[in-house]
C-alpha positions in Angstrom: 0.0 0.0 0.0 1.7 3.2 -1.1 0.5 6.8 -1.4 -1.5 6.4 1.8 -2.5 8.9 4.4 -3.3 7.1 7.6 -5.2 8.0 10.8 -5.2 6.4 14.2 -7.0 7.6 17.3 -7.2 6.9 21.0 -6.8 8.2 24.5 -3.2 6.9 24.8 -3.0 7.3 28.5 -1.2 5.8 30.1 0.8 4.9 27.0 1.8 1.2 26.7 3.2 -1.3 24.2 -0.2 -2.0 22.7 -0.4 1.7 21.8 3.1 1.6 20.5 2.1 -1.3 18.2 -0.8 0.7 16.8 1.4 3.8 16.3 4.2 1.8 14.6 1.6 0.1 12.3 0.2 3.6 11.4 3.7 5.0 10.7 4.6 1.9 8.6 1.7 2.4 6.2 1.4 6.2 6.4 3.8 7.1 3.6 1.8 10.2 2.8 1.5 11.2 6.5 -0.2 10.3 9.7 -3.0 12.0 11.6 -3.2 11.0 15.3 -6.5 11.8 17.0 -5.9 12.2 20.7 -9.1 12.3 22.8 -9.8 15.6 24.6 -10.0 15.4 28.4 -13.8 15.7 28.4 -14.2 13.0 25.7 -11.7 10.7 27.4 -13.5 11.0 30.8 -17.0 10.6 29.2 -16.4 6.9 28.4 -14.4 5.7 31.4 -14.4 5.7 35.2 -10.6 5.4 35.6 -8.3 8.4 35.8 -6.8 9.6 32.5 -3.7 11.8 32.4 -4.3 15.4 31.2 -4.3 16.0 27.5 -1.1 18.0 27.4 0.8 15.2 29.1 -0.7 12.6 26.9 0.1 14.7 23.8 3.8 15.2 24.9 4.2 11.4 25.6 2.5 10.5 22.4 4.8 12.9 20.4 7.9 11.4 22.0 6.7 7.8 21.3 6.0 8.7 17.7 9.5 10.2 17.3 11.1 7.1 18.8 9.0 4.7 16.6 9.3 6.6 13.3 12.0 4.9 11.3 10.5 6.2 8.0 10.6 10.0 8.6 6.8 10.4 8.3 4.9 13.7 8.6 2.8 13.4 11.8 0.0 15.6 13.0 -1.6 15.2 16.4 -5.1 16.6 16.6 -7.5 16.8 19.5 -10.4 14.5 19.1 -13.7 15.6 20.6 -16.1 12.9 19.2 -16.0 9.3 18.3 -15.3 9.5 14.6 -14.1 13.1 14.3 -11.1 13.0 12.1 -12.0 10.2 9.8 -15.5 11.5 9.2 -14.4 15.1 8.6 -11.1 14.5 6.6 -11.6 13.5 3.0 -7.8 13.0 2.5 -7.6 10.0 4.9 -7.1 6.7 3.0 -6.8 4.2 5.9 -7.5 3.9 9.6 -5.4 1.8 11.9 -7.7 0.0 14.4 -7.4 -2.6 17.1 -9.4 -5.9 16.8 -11.9 -4.3 19.3 -12.6 -1.3 17.2 -12.4 -2.9 13.7 -16.2 -3.4 13.5 -16.7 0.4 13.7 -15.2 0.8 10.2 -18.5 0.0 8.5 -20.3 2.9 10.3 -17.3 5.2 9.6 -17.4 4.4 5.9 -21.2 4.9 5.8 -20.7 8.4 7.3 -17.9 9.1 4.8 -20.1 8.1 1.9 -22.9 10.4 3.2 -20.4 13.3 3.1 -19.3 12.4 -0.4 -15.9 11.0 0.7 -14.3 7.8 -0.5 -14.4 4.9 2.1 -11.3 4.2 4.0 -9.4 1.0 4.4 -9.0 -0.6 7.8 -5.6 -1.8 9.0 -6.0 -4.0 12.0 -3.0 -4.0 14.4 -3.1 -7.1 16.6 -3.3 -6.8 20.4 -0.1 -7.0 22.4 -0.3 -9.5 25.2 1.0 -9.2 28.7 3.1 -11.9 30.4 -0.1 -13.5 31.7 -1.5 -13.9 28.1 -4.2 -11.1 28.6 -4.0 -8.0 26.4 -2.1 -5.0 27.6 -4.5 -2.1 28.4 -4.3 1.3 30.2 -7.0 0.1 32.6 -4.9 -2.9 33.7 -1.9 -0.5 34.1 -3.9 2.0 36.2 -5.2 -0.9 38.4 -1.6 -1.9 39.0 -2.0 -5.4 37.4 0.8 -4.8 34.8 3.3 -2.2 33.7 3.4 -0.5 30.3 5.3 -3.4 28.8 2.9 -6.1 30.1 5.1 -7.3 33.0 2.8 -8.6 35.8 3.2 -6.6 39.0 3.3 -8.4 42.4 
């Protein structure tokens, strides 16, 4: 896949190896650039009960992770995301969306919305889950609960 502008979105807080896998996948395929949608504080808190680091801290950590992972020299833009499908429903120039297995089913609704706006549908690129030492997937919720660290090592 060449000539592709890719989007990826999330809360990314706390940042972990599962997120890094999503970002690396997006960077790999985004030879025409990458748009990263980072949930606003209000949007992030609306869908979860756990604490989420502030937007500015998540943005700074995300930018650092992207710089570390980018072996291709991609153009990257981090945008604040205030609703579920914000960037991919408003941005006609996006060609693909990197998703997790959990969010892959949303692609059909996203493409329906894009067609209604007169945009071309986007391709989905599914990045597999990254598993912790215990065989369960790494998640920010598990990290906040103290079950695992950001690399999936089980905490005592």
